[in-house]
N, C-alpha and C positions, 0 to 999 in steps of 0.2 A: 452607859459607857458604849457599848455597840452601838447604841441608839441615835448617838450623839457627835461622836467621832466621825469628820469627815473622810473619806479615800482620800483627797486631795493633800492631808499631811500627812498621810504616808507614801504617797509617788515618789519612784525618781523622774527628775525631770530638769535638764533637758534627756531625753533620751538618746541612746544612741540608735544610728543606721546603719544598714545596708541597701544597695538596691539588689534585683534579680539577678543581674549577669556577674554580680562579685560572687569568688568561691567561696565554698562550704570554708578553706584554708584560712583563708582573707575572715570570714564572718566569725571563726571561731579563735584568733587571734583579736578582735577587735573587744574579743567577751575576753580574753584575758588579760590584754593593756587595760583595760577599764573595769577591772574586777565584777562583772558582772553576767547573767545568768540568762541574757535574753536580749534579742536586737531583734528592732522591726525593721521591717525589711519597703522601702518607700521608690515609689516610681511616678514621674510627675509630680512630686511634694503631696503626695496620696500613701497613709499607710496601703497595704496590698497581705502584708506577712508576718510574723514573726515568726522567728527564729530562736530556740529554747537549746540549753543544754542536751537534754534527752534528743531532742531533735535532730541535733548534730552527734551524738554516741549511733540514732540508727543509722543516719545518713553516713557514716565510717565503713556501719556493716555490712553496709546495703551499697555502699560506693567505693569500698576499699581497696581497688585498684585504681579508680578511674576520682579521687579525693581532690586531687588539683583541678580537673578541668571542669566536676560539677559543680554548677550553684544555687546561691540560696535560693532560686524559686524551685526547684528540683525539693529541698527540705523544708521549704516554710510554712506554715500554720495558719489556713487562708479563709475567711476574712478572719479581720483581727478582732477577738471576743473582748468585750470593753463596757466603761461602767462610766456615770458623769460623776467629777468629783465632789459633786457636793451629795453625793451618796451619803450611807453610812457605813462603816467599816465591816457591821452588823449585816449588811444587805451585800456589800461585796460579798463576805464570806459565804454568805447562803448561795449568790450566782456563780460563786466560784465552785462550791460542795457539788452543786447542781449540774452543770458544764462540762465535772472532772476536768478543771484544767487547776492552773499553780498562780498564776500570770492572768494579767488583765488588761489594756490599755486604760489610758482614765482622758476622758475626757472631756472639754470646756465650751460651751452649744456645738456637741458635736463634733472639733476637734482635737484630734491626738494633742492632747500635751505633756503624758507621762505615761510609765508603767508601773505599775501596783504587784508585788508577790505577797502571796498568800505572807512568808515569811516575814515581812516588812508590814501588814497587820497587825499578825501576832505580836511581835516585838510592841509596836505603838500599844496594843491592851494589856502586855505587860509590864513597859514602863508607867503606862497610867496606875498602871495595879498599885506597884511599887510608891509610885510618890502619893496617893491613896493610904498607901498602907504608911509608909510614915509620916505624914500628914496628920493620925488618928490620934 
């Protein structure tokens, strides 16, 4: 299962974006409105960074008094770590573990097409196992 299920089956697409000049507050609002944990920062139609819930929390602590004036570029992780959509879930989880991240960009022919989280990958595994057990 880990060696056959593809990352593309677990990614979130389309993904929500921000620009480097967006305020941290507006990025946080996008996360809340879309019930997501990460936003891709895009400049000139190219992904340049990723802002996660953790980045927001750390940004709040660091820039508390300037939150409405601080920008996405001040807290984004860059470059975005990514994996091709046809890689397996096992490969994605292994890559995440090695890099110490919980989210990856998902690419198709090196173009960002979605976002996948560790949780979504584990949910796919759990659902697949449940289906297997029910069919025994």
